[in-house]
C-alpha positions in Angstrom: -19.0 -16.3 18.1 -16.7 -13.3 18.3 -16.5 -11.3 15.1 -13.3 -10.9 13.1 -11.3 -7.7 13.1 -12.1 -5.4 10.3 -9.5 -2.8 9.0 -10.1 0.1 6.7 -7.5 1.6 4.3 -8.5 4.4 1.9 -7.8 7.7 0.3 -11.3 9.0 0.9 -10.8 11.1 4.0 -12.5 11.2 7.4 -16.0 12.2 6.3 -16.5 9.3 3.8 -14.6 6.9 6.1 -17.0 7.8 8.9 -19.9 6.7 6.8 -18.2 3.3 6.1 -17.6 2.9 9.9 -21.3 3.6 10.5 -22.3 0.7 8.2 -19.7 -1.6 9.8 -21.1 -0.8 13.3 -24.3 -2.5 12.2 -22.4 -5.7 12.1 -19.4 -5.6 14.5 -18.5 -3.6 17.6 -16.4 -0.5 17.5 -13.6 -2.3 19.2 -13.3 -4.7 16.2 -12.8 -1.9 13.6 -9.3 -0.6 13.0 -8.7 2.3 10.6 -5.2 1.9 9.1 -5.4 5.1 7.0 -8.0 7.3 5.3 -5.5 9.8 3.9 -3.5 7.9 1.3 -2.6 10.0 -1.8 -5.7 10.2 -3.9 -6.0 7.8 -6.9 -2.5 6.4 -6.6 -3.3 2.7 -6.9 0.3 1.5 -7.0 1.4 3.5 -4.0 -1.7 2.3 -2.1 -1.1 -1.3 -3.0 2.5 -1.1 -1.7 1.4 0.6 1.6 -1.7 -1.7 2.1 0.5 -4.8 1.7 2.9 -3.6 4.4 0.3 -2.3 6.8 -2.2 -5.2 6.6 0.3 -8.1 6.5 1.2 -7.6 10.2 -2.4 -8.2 11.4 -3.7 -11.5 12.8 -4.8 -14.2 10.4 -8.5 -14.1 9.9 -8.7 -10.3 9.8 -11.0 -8.7 7.1 -9.2 -5.9 5.3 -11.1 -3.4 3.3 -9.1 -1.2 0.9 -10.8 1.6 -1.1 -8.5 3.5 -3.4 -10.8 3.5 -6.4 -10.6 6.1 -9.1 -12.8 3.9 -11.3 -15.6 3.5 -8.7 -18.9 2.4 -10.3 -17.1 1.6 -13.6 -15.9 -1.5 -15.3 -13.6 -2.8 -12.6 -15.1 -5.5 -10.4 -16.0 -5.2 -6.7 -14.4 -8.3 -5.1 -13.8 -10.2 -2.0 -10.8 -12.5 -1.6 -10.3 -15.4 0.9 -6.6 -16.0 1.6 -5.1 -19.3 2.6 -4.7 -18.3 6.2 -8.3 -17.2 6.6 -7.7 -13.5 6.1 -10.2 -11.8 3.8 -9.7 -8.8 1.5 -12.5 -6.6 0.2 -12.3 -3.8 -2.4 -12.1 -2.9 -6.0 -10.3 -5.3 -8.4 -8.0 -2.5 -9.7 -4.7 -3.8 -8.4 -4.8 -2.4 -4.8 -5.6 -5.9 -3.3 -3.3 -8.1 -5.4 0.2 -7.6 -3.8 -1.2 -8.5 -0.3 -3.4 -11.3 -1.7 -0.4 -12.9 -3.4 1.7 -12.5 -0.3 -0.9 -14.3 1.8 -1.9 -16.8 -0.9 -5.2 -16.6 -2.7 -7.7 -19.4 -1.9 -10.8 -18.0 -3.6 -12.2 -14.8 -5.1 -15.8 -13.7 -5.9 -17.2 -10.7 -7.7 -19.5 -9.1 -5.1 -23.2 -9.0 -6.0 -25.2 -6.2 -4.5 -28.2 -8.5 -4.2 -26.1 -11.1 -2.5 -24.4 -8.6 -0.1 -27.4 -6.4 0.8 -30.7 -7.5 -0.7 -33.1 -4.8 -1.5 -30.6 -2.0 -0.6 -29.5 0.5 -3.2 -25.8 1.0 -4.1 -24.5 4.4 -5.0 -22.4 4.3 -8.1 -20.0 6.8 -6.5 -19.7 5.2 -3.1 -19.4 1.4 -3.2 -17.1 1.7 -0.2 -20.1 2.5 2.0 -22.8 0.6 0.2 -21.1 -2.6 -0.9 -17.6 -3.1 0.5 -18.5 -2.2 4.2 -21.5 -4.4 4.4 -19.7 -7.2 2.6 -16.8 -6.9 5.1 -19.3 -6.8 8.0 -21.0 -10.0 6.9 -17.7 -11.8 6.4 -16.6 -10.7 9.8 -19.7 -12.4 11.2 -18.8 -15.7 9.4 -20.6 -15.5 6.0 -18.6 -17.4 3.4 -17.7 -15.2 0.4 -19.3 -17.8 -1.9 -22.7 -16.5 -0.7 -21.8 -12.9 -1.6 -21.1 -13.3 -5.3 -19.8 -15.4 -8.2 -16.3 -16.8 -8.7 -13.8 -14.3 -10.2 -10.2 -14.2 -11.2 -8.3 -11.4 -9.4 -6.5 -8.9 -11.6 -2.7 -9.4 -11.6 -1.0 -6.2 -10.5 2.8 -6.0 -10.5 4.5 -3.4 -8.4 7.6 -2.0 -10.1 10.8 -4.0 -9.4 14.2 -2.5 -9.1 17.1 -3.7 -11.3 20.5 -4.6 -9.9 23.8 -4.6 -11.6 27.5 -4.8 -10.5 27.6 -1.0 -10.8 24.5 -0.2 -8.8 20.7 -0.3 -9.1 17.8 1.3 -10.9 14.4 1.8 -9.4 11.7 4.3 -8.7 10.3 6.3 -5.8 7.3 4.2 -4.7 6.1 6.3 -1.7 6.7 9.8 -0.3 5.9 9.7 3.4 4.6 12.5 5.6 8.1 13.6 6.5 9.0 14.1 2.9 11.2 10.9 2.8 11.5 9.3 -0.6 10.9 5.6 -0.3 12.4 3.7 -3.2 11.8 0.1 -4.4 15.5 -0.7 -4.1 16.1 -3.4 -1.5 18.2 -2.2 1.5 20.2 -5.5 1.3 21.7 -4.5 -2.1 24.0 -1.9 -0.5 27.4 -2.6 1.1 26.3 -1.1 4.4 26.4 2.3 6.2 29.3 4.6 6.1 29.8 4.5 2.3 29.2 7.3 -0.2 26.8 6.5 -2.9 26.1 8.5 -6.1 22.4 8.9 -6.6 20.3 10.4 -9.3 16.7 11.1 -8.5 14.3 13.0 -10.7 17.2 14.0 -13.0 19.3 15.5 -10.2 22.6 13.7 -9.2 24.4 14.0 -5.9 26.6 11.9 -3.5 24.7 10.6 -0.5 26.1 9.3 2.7 24.7 5.9 3.5 23.8 5.8 7.2 22.0 3.5 9.6 20.0 6.1 11.5 18.7 9.6 10.9 20.8 10.8 13.9 24.0 10.0 11.9 23.2 12.8 9.5 24.0 16.4 10.4 20.9 18.6 10.8 19.3 19.3 7.3 21.8 17.0 5.6 20.5 14.5 3.0 21.4 10.8 3.1 20.4 7.3 2.2 19.3 4.7 4.7 17.3 1.5 5.0 13.6 2.1 5.6 11.3 0.1 7.8 9.8 -1.3 4.5 13.1 -3.2 3.8 13.9 -0.8 0.9 16.2 2.2 0.6 14.9 5.7 1.4 16.4 9.1 0.7 15.9 11.4 3.7 16.8 14.9 4.9 17.3 15.0 8.7 14.5 17.2 10.1 13.8 18.3 6.5 12.0 17.1 3.4 13.8 15.2 0.6 10.8 15.7 -1.7 11.5 19.5 -1.6 15.3 19.3 -1.6 15.3 17.1 -4.7 12.1 18.2 -6.3 11.2 14.6 -6.5 8.0 12.6 -6.0 6.3 9.2 -6.5 7.1 7.6 -9.8 10.4 9.4 -10.4 13.4 7.3 -11.5 16.1 6.5 -9.0 19.6 5.5 -10.1 22.3 4.4 -7.6 26.0 3.7 -8.2 28.0 1.8 -5.7 31.3 3.3 -4.4 33.7 1.1 -6.4 32.2 2.4 -9.7 30.8 5.8 -9.0 33.8 7.8 -10.3 33.3 6.3 -13.8 29.7 7.3 -13.9 29.7 10.9 -12.8 
């Protein structure tokens, strides 16, 4: 039987990720391992959960996804495996990073991984469960082992990503991700705006300015700042060929306030 695809998402960098791949290669061929990211911002569980949900959701059903953004490694949080309704499996810490994707796909069952059940007689480092527990668990699942043989039933931690609030005047949200280009990805749905070509008053990180809402980066003059719909389905603030993070001095977690054109004059 052909093994399932296995993906890796983490904040651990290339050295530690290479060690996880080495373990996975004991179970599946290199062509079945896909690294989605190993350079996510360290320790940011919420940002990782958002990105993991969007990256992994596009993969074929039945894929085994491993996510390791785990500031509490070796501590009280549980190591888990999740079977989703479409046959996709998720493996990682039960600290919230798995939950948005799990709920998107639908949870069928969850187990708390047992080191004895996953890899009998092998030791598990309390500082690197990604290598010693998550990778071998994913490898066994990829070869067809039911998760019920790898641990005991468990209830997955509920983790809510922040939701934007909408009003007739505008919207309030947060920056949920800052990408490698310095774009500020908000949690405000793109569909809430009236469309490109409008001028929208925005306050981010305490600084207010009027932004032109555009459809593409090309519609902005070079180094100009604007607002547009991102590929995540939410609004982003971007500087054409520049960095909005630096222009606004803003980062993940900062508040975002937007006022639609019809009301912005009353709120300046």
